[in-house]
C-alpha positions in Angstrom: -16.0 -51.2 48.1 -19.8 -51.2 48.0 -19.7 -47.4 47.8 -18.1 -47.5 44.4 -21.0 -49.7 43.2 -23.5 -47.1 44.4 -25.1 -49.0 47.3 -22.9 -48.3 50.3 -21.9 -45.5 52.7 -19.1 -43.2 51.5 -16.1 -41.8 53.4 -16.8 -40.8 57.0 -15.9 -37.1 57.5 -15.2 -37.9 61.2 -12.8 -40.7 60.4 -11.7 -39.9 56.9 -9.5 -42.4 55.1 -7.9 -42.6 51.7 -8.1 -45.7 49.6 -4.4 -46.1 48.7 -5.1 -49.3 46.7 -6.9 -47.1 44.1 -5.8 -44.0 42.2 -6.8 -40.6 43.4 -9.3 -40.5 40.5 -11.4 -43.3 42.1 -15.0 -42.5 43.3 -14.0 -43.0 46.9 -10.9 -40.8 46.8 -12.7 -38.1 44.8 -15.3 -38.1 47.6 -12.5 -37.7 50.1 -11.1 -34.7 48.1 -14.6 -33.0 48.2 -14.9 -33.5 52.0 -11.4 -32.1 52.5 -12.3 -29.1 50.3 -15.5 -28.4 52.3 -13.5 -28.6 55.6 -11.0 -26.2 54.1 -13.7 -23.7 53.2 -15.2 -24.0 56.7 -11.8 -23.4 58.3 -11.2 -20.4 56.1 -14.5 -18.9 57.2 -14.1 -19.8 60.9 -10.6 -18.4 61.2 -11.2 -15.5 58.9 -8.2 -16.1 56.7 -6.9 -12.9 55.1 -4.8 -14.7 52.4 -5.7 -14.3 48.8 -8.5 -16.6 47.9 -7.7 -19.6 45.7 -10.0 -21.5 43.3 -11.5 -24.9 44.2 -9.5 -26.4 41.3 -6.2 -25.1 42.8 -7.0 -26.6 46.2 -8.1 -29.9 44.7 -4.8 -30.2 42.9 -2.9 -29.5 46.2 -4.9 -32.2 47.9 -4.2 -34.7 45.1 -0.5 -33.9 45.3 -0.6 -34.6 49.1 -2.4 -37.9 48.3 0.4 -38.9 46.0 3.1 -38.0 48.6 1.3 -40.0 51.4 0.8 -43.0 49.0 4.5 -43.2 48.4 5.1 -43.5 52.1 2.2 -46.0 52.5 3.6 -48.1 49.7 7.1 -48.2 51.2 5.6 -49.4 54.5 3.8 -52.3 53.0 5.4 -55.8 53.4 7.4 -56.9 50.4 7.8 -60.5 49.3 11.1 -62.0 50.2 13.2 -64.3 48.0 11.7 -67.2 49.9 8.3 -66.3 48.7 6.9 -65.2 52.1 6.0 -61.7 53.1 8.1 -59.6 55.4 7.1 -59.5 59.1 6.4 -56.2 60.8 9.9 -56.3 62.3 11.5 -56.8 58.9 9.5 -54.0 57.4 10.6 -51.7 60.2 14.2 -52.7 59.8 14.0 -52.1 56.0 12.5 -48.7 56.5 15.2 -47.8 59.0 18.0 -49.0 56.7 16.5 -46.9 53.9 16.3 -43.8 56.1 19.9 -44.2 57.2 21.0 -44.5 53.6 19.1 -41.3 52.7 20.6 -39.5 55.6 24.1 -40.7 54.6 23.6 -39.4 51.0 22.3 -36.1 52.4 25.4 -35.8 54.6 27.8 -36.6 51.8 26.1 -34.0 49.5 26.5 -31.4 52.3 30.1 -32.3 52.8 30.8 -31.9 49.0 29.2 -28.4 49.1 31.2 -27.4 52.1 34.4 -28.6 50.4 33.7 -26.7 47.3 33.0 -23.4 49.0 36.0 -23.8 51.3 38.4 -24.5 48.3 36.8 -21.8 46.2 37.2 -19.2 49.1 40.8 -20.3 49.7 42.0 -20.1 46.0 40.2 -16.8 45.3 41.5 -15.2 48.6 45.1 -16.2 47.8 44.7 -15.1 44.2 43.6 -11.6 45.3 46.4 -11.4 47.8 49.1 -12.5 45.3 47.7 -10.1 42.6 47.9 -7.2 45.1 51.5 -8.2 45.9 52.4 -8.7 42.3 54.1 -12.0 42.9 54.8 -14.9 40.5 52.3 -17.1 42.4 49.4 -15.4 40.7 49.5 -18.0 37.9 49.4 -20.9 40.4 46.4 -19.5 42.3 44.6 -18.6 39.1 45.0 -22.1 37.8 43.9 -23.7 41.1 40.9 -21.4 41.2 39.9 -22.4 37.7 40.3 -26.1 38.5 38.0 -25.8 41.5 35.4 -23.8 39.6 35.4 -26.4 36.8 34.9 -29.3 39.1 32.2 -27.6 41.0 30.3 -29.2 44.0 29.9 -32.6 42.3 33.6 -32.9 41.5 34.5 -32.9 45.2 35.1 -36.2 46.9 33.1 -37.3 49.9 34.0 -39.2 53.1 32.7 -42.3 54.8 32.7 -42.3 58.6 33.8 -45.0 60.9 34.7 -45.5 64.6 38.4 -45.6 65.7 39.4 -45.6 69.3 35.9 -44.4 70.3 36.2 -41.4 68.0 34.6 -40.7 64.6 37.2 -40.9 61.7 36.5 -39.9 58.1 38.0 -41.8 55.2 38.2 -40.1 51.8 36.5 -42.0 49.0 38.2 -42.4 45.7 37.0 -40.9 42.4 38.1 -43.3 39.7 37.1 -40.9 36.9 38.9 -37.8 38.1 42.4 -36.6 37.1 44.8 -37.2 39.9 44.9 -33.9 41.7 44.9 -35.0 45.3 48.2 -33.3 45.9 47.0 -30.0 44.6 43.7 -30.2 46.6 45.6 -31.1 49.8 47.7 -28.0 49.2 44.6 -25.9 49.0 43.1 -27.5 52.1 46.3 -26.9 54.1 45.9 -23.2 53.6 42.9 -23.0 56.0 45.6 -22.6 58.7 46.3 -19.1 57.5 44.7 -16.7 59.9 43.1 -14.4 57.3 41.0 -17.3 56.1 40.5 -19.6 59.1 38.4 -18.8 62.2 38.6 -20.2 65.7 34.8 -20.6 65.6 33.0 -23.7 64.4 33.0 -27.4 65.1 36.0 -29.2 66.4 38.1 -30.8 63.6 38.0 -34.5 63.2 40.5 -37.0 61.9 40.5 -37.6 58.2 42.6 -40.3 56.5 43.5 -40.8 52.9 44.1 -44.5 52.2 46.4 -45.5 49.4 43.6 -47.6 47.8 40.4 -45.7 48.7 37.0 -47.2 48.4 35.4 -45.8 45.2 32.8 -43.2 45.7 29.2 -44.1 44.6 28.7 -40.5 43.4 28.2 -40.2 39.7 31.0 -38.7 37.6 30.7 -35.1 36.5 29.7 -34.7 32.8 30.8 -32.1 30.3 34.2 -31.3 31.7 37.3 -30.8 29.5 39.0 -34.1 28.7 42.0 -33.1 30.9 39.8 -33.4 34.0 39.4 -37.2 33.5 41.8 -40.0 33.8 42.8 -41.1 30.3 42.1 -44.8 31.0 38.7 -44.1 32.4 37.8 -41.7 29.5 38.6 -44.4 27.0 35.6 -46.4 28.2 33.4 -43.3 28.7 34.2 -41.0 25.9 30.7 -39.2 25.9 31.4 -37.6 29.3 34.0 -35.1 28.0 33.1 -31.7 26.4 34.8 -30.0 23.5 36.2 -27.3 25.8 40.0 -27.1 26.1 41.7 -26.7 29.5 45.4 -26.5 29.8 46.7 -28.8 32.5 49.6 -27.2 34.3 52.3 -28.8 36.4 53.4 -26.9 39.6 55.9 -28.0 42.2 54.0 -27.8 45.5 56.2 -27.8 48.6 55.3 -29.4 51.9 52.5 -31.7 50.8 
């Protein structure tokens, strides 16, 4: 730009534009920052803001952060070079951005599903534990152990599901966790307890079908680190010994009926 060489017009305050091909520290972008700062001061005076005044350096840093965020989006929207050596067409760019957005939404949905699973299982185990302790039954040991297992696994230790269409309805398929100790039977036992009236509620979304294939597709979610060795499959842990912690957790065997 001729402006950066000192012999051309600078940014137009009426049609302000960043130069995303240069860093925020460039002369052009610094001029844009100053214009935005002046506009901010004018707006503050015009609207008589009552918020606590901030220094110019604070607002400049905020503007620079916004520049960086917009530049990321701008960069993603630029055509990439394909394996054939030619640049993407506008249609190919749009398709790539849409695919990326769908992947991000899927990851967000799976994270939400894991959080919901953890809170549900934690609520179930602790509720039954309190009930059995009040009754003084021998099942206290079972529910204490199940509660400890869920707490150790945490949100990241819960499996996620992939959705698909089956007979015009959404069906969820449980993803496998190749690193985790085989506790599917115990977790299904916990999940089955949502039918008990003192935990479940008639409110909420309508349940959907969920299937557990014999050979589930492995989850792309990263294994949980720093768990006791008993939470990992021995054959998996042999190739990933750094994941385990030095903590000791006694793995118990319970006979669970009806699962």
